[in-house]
C-alpha positions in Angstrom: 80.5 94.6 -66.3 78.9 98.0 -65.9 81.1 100.8 -67.0 80.2 104.5 -66.2 82.3 106.9 -68.5 83.3 110.2 -67.0 81.5 112.3 -69.9 81.4 115.4 -67.5 77.9 116.8 -66.8 75.7 114.0 -68.4 75.4 110.2 -68.7 77.3 107.9 -70.9 77.2 104.1 -69.7 78.0 100.7 -71.0 76.4 97.5 -69.7 78.4 94.1 -70.6 77.6 91.7 -67.9 78.6 87.9 -67.8 76.2 84.9 -69.0 74.1 87.4 -71.0 73.0 88.3 -74.4 74.5 91.6 -73.6 78.0 90.0 -73.0 78.6 89.7 -76.6 76.4 92.7 -77.8 77.0 95.3 -75.1 74.1 97.8 -74.2 75.0 101.3 -74.2 72.9 103.8 -72.3 73.1 107.6 -73.4 75.8 108.9 -75.1 77.2 111.8 -73.2 77.2 115.5 -74.0 78.8 117.0 -77.2 82.1 117.7 -75.9 82.4 114.1 -74.9 84.3 112.4 -77.9 85.0 109.0 -76.7 85.0 106.4 -79.4 82.8 103.3 -78.9 85.2 100.4 -79.2 82.7 97.8 -79.8 81.6 97.1 -83.6 78.0 95.8 -82.5 76.1 97.3 -80.0 72.5 97.9 -78.6 71.7 101.6 -77.7 69.3 102.8 -75.4 68.7 106.5 -75.3 66.7 107.3 -72.1 65.3 110.9 -73.0 66.3 113.7 -75.3 68.4 116.1 -73.3 71.6 117.1 -74.9 74.0 115.8 -72.2 72.6 112.2 -72.8 72.4 112.3 -76.6 75.1 114.7 -78.2 78.5 112.7 -77.6 80.3 109.6 -78.2 81.9 108.8 -81.6 80.9 105.8 -83.7 83.4 104.1 -85.7 82.7 103.5 -89.4 82.1 99.8 -89.2 79.9 99.7 -86.2 76.4 98.1 -86.2 73.5 98.8 -84.0 71.4 95.9 -83.6 68.6 97.7 -81.8 67.8 101.3 -80.8 65.5 101.8 -77.7 63.5 105.0 -77.2 61.0 106.1 -74.6 57.5 105.0 -75.7 56.0 108.6 -75.7 55.6 110.2 -78.9 56.4 113.8 -78.3 59.6 112.5 -76.6 60.8 110.2 -79.1 60.0 112.7 -82.0 62.5 115.1 -80.2 65.2 112.2 -79.7 64.8 111.2 -83.5 65.3 115.0 -84.8 68.5 115.0 -82.7 69.6 111.8 -84.3 68.8 112.9 -87.8 70.9 115.9 -87.3 73.9 113.4 -86.3 73.4 111.0 -89.2 75.2 109.5 -91.0 77.8 109.5 -88.2 75.2 107.4 -86.1 74.0 104.6 -88.2 70.6 103.2 -88.8 69.7 100.1 -86.4 70.1 97.0 -88.6 66.2 96.5 -88.8 65.8 100.0 -89.9 63.6 100.7 -86.9 63.5 102.1 -83.4 61.7 100.1 -80.6 59.8 102.0 -78.0 60.1 100.8 -74.4 57.9 101.1 -71.5 56.7 100.0 -68.1 56.9 96.2 -68.3 58.9 95.9 -71.3 61.8 93.4 -71.7 64.6 94.9 -74.0 65.9 92.6 -76.7 67.1 89.0 -76.0 68.2 89.8 -72.5 65.9 88.0 -70.0 67.6 90.0 -67.1 66.3 93.2 -67.5 62.9 94.9 -67.0 61.7 98.6 -67.9 60.0 100.3 -65.2 59.4 103.8 -66.8 57.6 105.3 -68.6 54.2 104.0 -68.5 52.3 103.2 -71.6 49.3 105.4 -70.6 50.1 109.2 -70.6 47.3 109.7 -67.9 49.3 107.5 -65.7 52.6 109.2 -66.2 51.3 112.8 -65.5 48.8 111.4 -63.0 45.8 113.2 -64.6 42.3 111.7 -64.4 41.2 112.5 -67.9 41.9 115.0 -70.8 39.6 117.8 -71.7 39.2 117.2 -75.4 37.5 120.7 -75.7 40.2 122.6 -74.1 42.8 120.7 -76.4 40.9 121.6 -79.6 40.1 125.3 -78.6 43.8 125.7 -77.7 45.2 124.4 -81.0 42.7 126.4 -83.0 44.2 129.6 -81.7 47.4 128.6 -83.4 45.5 127.3 -86.4 46.6 123.6 -86.1 45.1 120.2 -84.7 46.2 117.1 -83.2 46.2 115.4 -86.8 48.5 118.1 -88.0 50.7 117.5 -85.2 50.9 113.8 -85.8 51.4 114.3 -89.4 54.6 116.4 -88.6 56.0 113.5 -86.8 56.8 111.6 -89.9 59.7 111.7 -92.4 62.6 110.2 -90.4 65.4 108.0 -91.6 63.7 104.9 -90.1 60.6 103.6 -88.6 59.3 103.1 -85.1 58.0 100.0 -83.7 55.2 100.9 -81.7 53.6 98.5 -79.0 50.4 96.8 -79.9 47.2 99.2 -79.4 49.5 102.0 -79.0 47.5 105.3 -79.7 49.6 108.0 -80.7 46.9 110.7 -80.6 46.4 110.2 -76.9 50.1 111.0 -76.3 49.7 114.1 -78.5 46.5 115.1 -76.8 47.9 114.7 -73.2 50.9 116.8 -73.9 48.8 119.7 -75.5 46.2 119.3 -72.5 49.2 119.8 -70.1 50.6 122.7 -72.2 47.1 124.3 -72.4 46.8 124.2 -68.7 49.7 126.7 -68.5 47.2 129.4 -69.5 49.6 131.5 -71.4 48.7 133.2 -74.8 52.4 132.1 -76.2 52.4 128.7 -77.7 56.2 129.0 -77.5 56.3 130.0 -73.7 53.6 127.2 -72.8 55.7 124.6 -74.5 59.0 126.1 -72.8 57.2 125.7 -69.4 56.0 122.1 -69.9 59.4 120.8 -71.3 60.9 121.8 -68.0 59.3 118.5 -66.5 58.2 116.5 -69.2 61.6 114.8 -70.4 62.8 114.0 -66.9 59.5 112.4 -66.2 59.6 110.3 -69.4 63.2 109.0 -69.0 63.5 105.3 -69.1 64.3 103.6 -65.9 65.1 99.9 -66.0 66.4 97.2 -63.6 69.1 94.7 -64.7 69.4 91.7 -62.4 71.9 88.8 -62.3 73.6 86.4 -60.2 76.4 89.1 -59.8 74.2 92.2 -59.1 71.0 94.0 -59.2 71.4 97.5 -60.9 68.9 100.4 -61.2 69.6 102.6 -64.3 67.5 105.8 -64.0 68.4 108.5 -66.8 67.3 112.0 -65.4 64.0 110.3 -63.8 62.3 112.7 -61.4 60.7 112.3 -57.7 57.0 111.6 -59.3 58.4 108.6 -61.3 59.8 107.1 -58.1 56.7 107.8 -56.1 54.3 106.2 -58.6 56.7 102.9 -58.5 56.7 103.1 -54.7 53.1 103.4 -54.5 52.7 100.2 -55.9 55.2 98.6 -53.9 57.4 97.9 -56.9 59.7 95.3 -55.9 62.1 95.8 -59.0 62.9 99.3 -57.9 65.0 97.8 -55.1 68.8 97.3 -56.2 72.2 97.2 -54.8 73.5 99.3 -57.3 72.1 102.6 -58.3 73.2 105.2 -61.0 71.9 108.2 -59.3 69.2 109.9 -61.3 69.8 113.6 -62.8 73.2 113.6 -61.7 72.1 113.8 -58.0 69.4 116.4 -58.3 67.2 117.1 -55.3 64.3 116.9 -57.8 64.9 113.3 -58.4 66.0 111.8 -55.1 64.7 112.0 -51.3 65.4 110.1 -48.3 62.1 108.0 -48.8 63.2 107.1 -52.4 66.5 106.4 -51.3 65.5 104.1 -48.6 63.1 102.2 -50.8 65.8 101.4 -53.3 68.3 100.6 -50.5 71.4 100.6 -52.8 74.8 99.4 -51.3 76.4 101.6 -54.0 75.4 104.8 -55.8 77.3 106.1 -58.7 77.0 109.9 -59.4 77.7 110.9 -63.1 78.3 114.7 -62.8 80.5 117.7 -63.1 78.9 120.0 -60.4 76.4 121.4 -62.8 74.4 124.4 -61.6 71.2 125.3 -63.4 68.4 127.8 -63.4 68.1 129.6 -59.8 69.7 126.6 -58.0 72.5 127.6 -55.6 73.5 124.0 -55.0 75.2 122.3 -58.0 74.8 118.8 -58.8 74.9 116.3 -56.8 72.7 117.9 -54.2 74.0 117.9 -50.8 70.9 116.8 -49.1 71.0 113.8 -51.6 74.6 113.1 -50.7 73.7 113.1 -46.8 70.5 110.8 -47.4 72.7 108.4 -49.3 75.2 108.5 -46.6 72.4 107.9 -44.0 71.3 104.7 -45.2 74.9 103.4 -45.5 75.3 103.3 -49.3 78.9 103.8 -50.5 79.0 106.8 -53.1 81.6 107.1 -56.0 81.7 110.1 -58.3 82.9 110.6 -61.7 84.2 114.1 -60.9 85.2 115.8 -57.8 82.1 117.0 -55.8 82.9 120.8 -55.1 80.9 122.8 -52.8 81.7 126.7 -52.2 85.3 125.9 -53.7 85.7 123.1 -51.1 86.3 119.5 -52.7 84.0 117.2 -50.7 84.5 114.0 -52.3 87.1 113.1 -54.7 86.4 111.3 -58.1 87.0 107.7 -58.6 88.7 105.9 -61.6 88.9 102.2 -62.0 87.0 99.0 -61.0 85.0 99.5 -57.6 86.1 96.7 -55.2 83.8 94.0 -54.7 81.8 94.9 -57.7 82.0 94.3 -61.4 81.5 98.0 -61.8 84.0 100.5 -63.3 84.4 104.3 -63.6 86.4 105.5 -66.3 
């Protein structure tokens, strides 16, 4: 059973399929925003945090007796650093994983003891992630000198958490930092704070964990807040595991995450939108975007919503609560 919780503007999901390791120890995917106070009813879980945004990481309540068998984070050092800072702020209400470590996941990784899943994003190479050919090391070093710091200084500041991180073999943490600083430096601003702010507008969504769960019952694509470049990268290699009959719409149906080409490639029979009509920045159309809704409809996919879709004060689609007919999927 895939359960999508109505957590407002955010994501909080539980995957507990039949005939699978996660049948006994379910996988929770994100925790919702801070005003989402639903208590996790299971006493033993696995937990995947797709990225660091507050509407995916601040909510859900953990009972005192709960055990987290495995904690999964995206394999990109600046991103999991931000996630672990936010987890640290929530301790001890969020317990340490039983092995005392967090496991990094990346393109091609299989989570835990479940053979039915495969991670599609992020790639382990930061150059692939941001689609850059090479890093200008001189630009990076010169930029950091202006602020009296270095890559080594930044790397040393990422230690001191309550638990360790299990990194993949040949993982080069410095390269992730250098790639991040290189992209920040390209913003060409004299303010480090402003440059970082500009960079963070896109980096966390692009780093979101995307994974496919496939079984005899269904094929699900779970997407965090992944953006269009993530899906374009996967389509460019004709990734068959991007196709799914159930899609959890990325980024609550944002136009920066889906378009007709991507939707047609995934070809979902069923699309679920976890949203609360969030409106951000200079946007005039709240999530889920009207063009995305039209594109979903145009391929014959059935849409379900955790909250009413309201445009200009008019309710276009009503929320759905309960088990979706014909699927082992529920919204609650």
